[in-house]
C-alpha positions in Angstrom: 132.4 -83.2 145.6 135.2 -85.6 147.1 137.8 -82.7 147.3 136.7 -83.6 151.2 138.5 -87.2 151.0 142.4 -85.1 150.7 141.9 -83.1 153.4 143.3 -85.0 156.6 141.5 -83.2 158.9 138.4 -84.2 157.2 139.7 -87.8 157.7 140.1 -88.0 161.0 136.9 -86.9 161.7 135.5 -89.3 159.8 138.1 -92.1 160.7 137.4 -91.4 165.2 134.2 -92.2 165.7 134.5 -95.7 163.1 136.9 -96.7 165.6 135.2 -96.2 168.4 132.0 -97.8 167.0 133.7 -100.7 166.4 135.3 -100.8 169.8 132.0 -100.2 171.3 130.8 -103.0 169.2 133.1 -105.7 170.4 132.2 -104.8 173.8 128.4 -105.0 173.2 129.2 -109.0 171.7 131.3 -109.1 174.8 128.6 -108.3 177.3 125.9 -109.9 174.7 127.6 -113.7 175.0 128.4 -113.6 178.6 124.6 -112.6 179.2 123.2 -114.8 177.3 125.5 -117.8 178.4 123.6 -117.3 182.1 120.2 -118.4 180.0 118.8 -121.8 179.1 119.9 -123.7 175.7 116.7 -123.3 173.9 117.1 -119.2 174.8 120.3 -118.7 173.9 120.6 -118.3 170.4 117.2 -115.9 170.6 118.5 -113.9 173.4 122.0 -113.2 171.0 120.0 -112.6 168.0 118.2 -110.0 169.7 120.8 -108.4 171.4 123.1 -108.2 168.5 119.8 -106.8 166.5 119.2 -104.3 168.9 123.1 -103.3 169.7 123.6 -102.7 165.6 120.6 -101.0 164.9 120.2 -98.1 162.3 121.1 -95.7 164.9 124.8 -96.1 164.6 124.9 -96.1 161.0 122.1 -92.7 160.9 124.8 -90.8 163.3 127.9 -92.1 161.4 126.4 -90.9 158.3 124.7 -88.1 159.6 128.5 -87.2 160.6 129.5 -87.6 157.0 126.5 -85.2 156.0 128.0 -82.4 158.2 131.9 -82.5 156.8 
């Protein structure tokens, strides 16, 4: 069942989107920080938390696990 772990092609297929998700996630954090910094102080925390929650939705996890399922 886990024999695919020893296949270099399968590892590359799994590692590539994972690295892309990390890079895009870091970009989201920077963008949210810049935008929330322009808000009044009492709204910054809520805007930051809401933005991060939306950026880290289950959609990304579903896509990654869907790719794992396809492998």
